[in-house]
MDTraj code that builds the backbone (N, CA, C; nanometers):
import mdtraj as md
import numpy as np

residues = "MET ALA LYS LYS LYS ILE SER VAL THR LEU GLU PRO GLU THR TYR LEU ALA LEU ARG GLN HIS ILE LEU ARG ASN ARG LEU HIS SER LYS SER GLN ALA VAL ASP ASP ALA ILE SER ARG ILE SER SER ILE LEU GLN SER GLY ARG ASN PRO".split()
xyz = np.array([
    [-0.3258, 1.6890, -1.0858],
    [-0.4068, 1.5640, -1.0631],
    [-0.4488, 1.5715, -0.9092],
    [-0.5673, 1.5641, -0.8736],
    [-0.6394, 1.5588, -0.7433],
    [-0.6002, 1.4740, -0.6459],
    [-0.5685, 1.5104, -0.5422],
    [-0.5406, 1.3769, -0.4445],
    [-0.6399, 1.3617, -0.3369],
    [-0.6697, 1.2371, -0.3388],
    [-0.8131, 1.1778, -0.3073],
    [-0.7667, 1.0850, -0.1746],
    [-0.8688, 1.0971, -0.0690],
    [-0.8317, 1.0064, 0.0573],
    [-0.8592, 0.8898, 0.0089],
    [-0.8083, 0.7663, 0.0404],
    [-0.8615, 0.6037, 0.0560],
    [-0.8502, 0.5964, 0.2018],
    [-0.9532, 0.5227, 0.2335],
    [-0.9076, 0.4502, 0.3755],
    [-0.9119, 0.2846, 0.3438],
    [-0.8724, 0.2312, 0.4241],
    [-0.8909, 0.0961, 0.3931],
    [-0.8846, 0.0144, 0.5277],
    [-0.9886, -0.1289, 0.5093],
    [-0.9702, -0.1819, 0.6349],
    [-0.9493, -0.3433, 0.6092],
    [-0.8167, -0.4029, 0.6505],
    [-0.7882, -0.5145, 0.6059],
    [-0.7587, -0.6303, 0.6827],
    [-0.8539, -0.7609, 0.6179],
    [-0.8251, -0.8840, 0.6963],
    [-0.6675, -0.9188, 0.6988],
    [-0.6154, -0.9955, 0.8255],
    [-0.4672, -1.0096, 0.8156],
    [-0.4053, -1.0974, 0.6840],
    [-0.5220, -1.1944, 0.6356],
    [-0.4951, -1.2287, 0.5464],
    [-0.4868, -1.1673, 0.4103],
    [-0.5598, -1.0829, 0.3957],
    [-0.5640, -0.9901, 0.2760],
    [-0.4339, -0.9067, 0.2733],
    [-0.4106, -0.8319, 0.4164],
    [-0.3241, -0.7870, 0.4192],
    [-0.1661, -0.8448, 0.3846],
    [-0.1286, -0.9836, 0.4196],
    [-0.0132, -1.0376, 0.3993],
    [-0.0190, -1.0601, 0.2424],
    [-0.1203, -1.0924, 0.1845],
    [-0.1159, -1.1110, 0.0582],
    [-0.1002, -0.9537, -0.0365],
    [-0.1387, -0.8645, 0.0092],
    [-0.1330, -0.7417, -0.0520],
    [0.0396, -0.7041, -0.0303],
    [0.0775, -0.7363, 0.0911],
    [0.2118, -0.7199, 0.1238],
    [0.3145, -0.7726, 0.0086],
    [0.2803, -0.9216, -0.0171],
    [0.3758, -0.9887, -0.0958],
    [0.3558, -0.9361, -0.2301],
    [0.2453, -0.8810, -0.2891],
    [0.2109, -0.8184, -0.4071],
    [0.2783, -0.6948, -0.4349],
    [0.3024, -0.6169, -0.3367],
    [0.3460, -0.4970, -0.3020],
    [0.5088, -0.5120, -0.3398],
    [0.5428, -0.6177, -0.2645],
    [0.7150, -0.6265, -0.1988],
    [0.7528, -0.6790, -0.3661],
    [0.6888, -0.7646, -0.4253],
    [0.7117, -0.8136, -0.5583],
    [0.7123, -0.7406, -0.6916],
    [0.5922, -0.6583, -0.6768],
    [0.5936, -0.5431, -0.7840],
    [0.6373, -0.3870, -0.7899],
    [0.6955, -0.4197, -0.6710],
    [0.7743, -0.2470, -0.6139],
    [0.9113, -0.2520, -0.7274],
    [0.9736, -0.3444, -0.7566],
    [1.0933, -0.3523, -0.8439],
    [1.0242, -0.3304, -0.9810],
    [0.9311, -0.3447, -1.0348],
    [0.8679, -0.3201, -1.1523],
    [0.8117, -0.1653, -1.1653],
    [0.8094, -0.1087, -1.0443],
    [0.7278, 0.0357, -1.0565],
    [0.7912, 0.1395, -1.1037],
    [0.7442, 0.2048, -1.2317],
    [0.7923, 0.2927, -1.3105],
    [0.7690, 0.4632, -1.2738],
    [0.6486, 0.4141, -1.2037],
    [0.5861, 0.5308, -1.1696],
    [0.6055, 0.6145, -1.0418],
    [0.6129, 0.7356, -1.0147],
    [0.6573, 0.8055, -0.8527],
    [0.5316, 0.7922, -0.7994],
    [0.4196, 0.7920, -0.8453],
    [0.3017, 0.8384, -0.7734],
    [0.2575, 0.7148, -0.7059],
    [0.2798, 0.5873, -0.7979],
    [0.2498, 0.4662, -0.7621],
    [0.3476, 0.4226, -0.6307],
    [0.5001, 0.4505, -0.6319],
    [0.5731, 0.4351, -0.5632],
    [0.5484, 0.4918, -0.4127],
    [0.4807, 0.6302, -0.4200],
    [0.4347, 0.7118, -0.3197],
    [0.3256, 0.6348, -0.2607],
    [0.2560, 0.5667, -0.3251],
    [0.0958, 0.5118, -0.2717],
    [0.1730, 0.3717, -0.1997],
    [0.2287, 0.3204, -0.2553],
    [0.2802, 0.2229, -0.2526],
    [0.3614, 0.2206, -0.0564],
    [0.4462, 0.3029, -0.0580],
    [0.5081, 0.3608, 0.0439],
    [0.4275, 0.4351, 0.1438],
    [0.2962, 0.4970, 0.1125],
    [0.2162, 0.5006, 0.2091],
    [0.1480, 0.3884, 0.2486],
    [0.0696, 0.3139, 0.1863],
    [-0.0115, 0.1791, 0.2567],
    [0.1009, 0.0986, 0.3307],
    [0.2075, 0.0897, 0.2696],
    [0.3252, -0.0236, 0.3354],
    [0.3428, 0.0820, 0.4835],
    [0.3647, 0.1843, 0.5199],
    [0.3971, 0.2412, 0.6118],
    [0.2366, 0.2136, 0.7155],
    [0.1564, 0.2254, 0.6590],
    [-0.0220, 0.2331, 0.7331],
    [0.0149, 0.0907, 0.8008],
    [0.0212, -0.0188, 0.6896],
    [0.0009, -0.1069, 0.7306],
    [0.0608, -0.2072, 0.8569],
    [0.2527, -0.1384, 0.8185],
    [0.3167, -0.1657, 0.8695],
    [0.2876, -0.1440, 1.0688],
    [0.2340, -0.0134, 1.0211],
    [0.2132, 0.0457, 1.1929],
    [0.0773, -0.0093, 1.2735],
    [0.0166, -0.0913, 1.1660],
    [-0.1018, -0.1736, 1.2103],
    [-0.2250, -0.1104, 1.2494],
    [-0.2534, 0.0125, 1.2017],
    [-0.3709, 0.0780, 1.2486],
    [-0.4491, 0.0913, 1.1523],
    [-0.5901, 0.0794, 1.1223],
    [-0.6532, 0.1141, 1.0368],
    [-0.7585, 0.2132, 1.0626],
    [-0.7794, 0.3485, 0.9474],
    [-0.8292, 0.4451, 0.9622],
    [-0.9454, 0.4607, 1.0333],
])
top = md.Topology()
chain = top.add_chain()
for i, resn in enumerate(residues, 1):
    res = top.add_residue(resn, chain, resSeq=i)
    for name in ("N", "CA", "C"):
        top.add_atom(name, md.element.get_by_symbol(name[0]), res)
traj = md.Trajectory(xyz[None], top)
């Protein structure tokens, strides 16, 4: 499967909503790819930088 680079710019409200969604659904994730993407998104968001 080809890797695609995705960049996002989020408003603070969107970020908070997305983060809550990620934290809630992370427990139910069975896919390693999804887990990796969530981890990457989380670390990018926590560092507060936008690509």
